[in-house]
N, C-alpha and C positions, 0 to 999 in steps of 0.2 A: 351726472357723472356716475357710473357705475363701480362700485368697487374693485372689481377686477380691472377694471383701466389705470386707476390708482396704482393698483399694487404692480402692474406692469410697467408704469413711468416711473417706480422707482430705481434708482441703481443699485444695482445689488453690492453688499458691503461696503457702499458708501455713505448711504442713506437707509436709516431703518425708520419706520415709523412707531414711534413710543406707545402714543395714546390716539383711540381713535371713538369721536363722542357721535353717537346716533341717535334716531329717536326709538331703538326699542324693537322695531320691525324686524318680524322674527326672520325673514331673507334675510336681511342685512347681517342679522346677528348671526345666523348660520355661515354667509360668505366670510367674514369676519373672524369666525373661527377657522374656517378651513384656509383661506388665504394670507390671513396674519397671526397664525398661531403664537408669537412673542408680540405681540400687540395688546397691550392693555386696553379692553372696549369696554367702553362706559355707557348709560344710558343717559341722555339728555334731562336734566331736573324738569324742564317745563314740562315735556312728554311723559314722564314718568308720575308728576302731578296731576299731570291730565287723566292718565288711567286708574288710579286713585282715586279722581273726582265720578268719574265712572262708574267705577264697578263698588265702592265703599260708601259714597257721602249719603246713601240711605239708611245704612245701618249704623252710620256715625250720628245720625241725627244731631240732637242740639250739641254734641263734641264735637262738631267737624272743622269748626273756626279752631279751636285749642287744638287738636289734631294736626290741622295743617301747619300752624304754626309752630309746633314742635318739631316737624320735620324740616320744615325750612331753618329755625334753630340749628338744627343738627348738621343740613347740608350745612351752613356756611360758618359753621365753628371752627374756629383755627384748628390745625390737626397739633399733635406733639410736637414734632419737629418745630412748626410756627412758632410756638409758644416757648420752646427752649432758645430758638434762635432769637427773639426779642427780649429773653431773659437775661441768655449768657450771648452775646454780638461777639463775632469773630473780631481777634483785634489785628489788629494790622500788623504786617512783618516790617522789621525793618532793616 
């Protein structure tokens, strides 16, 4: 399904797409920027890593494994908000 179809299927003012995750295709990125300017557009981690491997693995040589582990650790690290919520859970209202 093309992005234009999704955009036209959304009822105006009743539903808004908050986040869109794609494969980093240039055409999809441009379409997202044009059709959904208020939507946060993220690239899929799997596709990003595939492109990093394709373009930089040779340059990294023996440090590639460590480099990829660090990227995955950063990608899956808890956000500051998640850490704060875990440390200071909301109290139930009485």
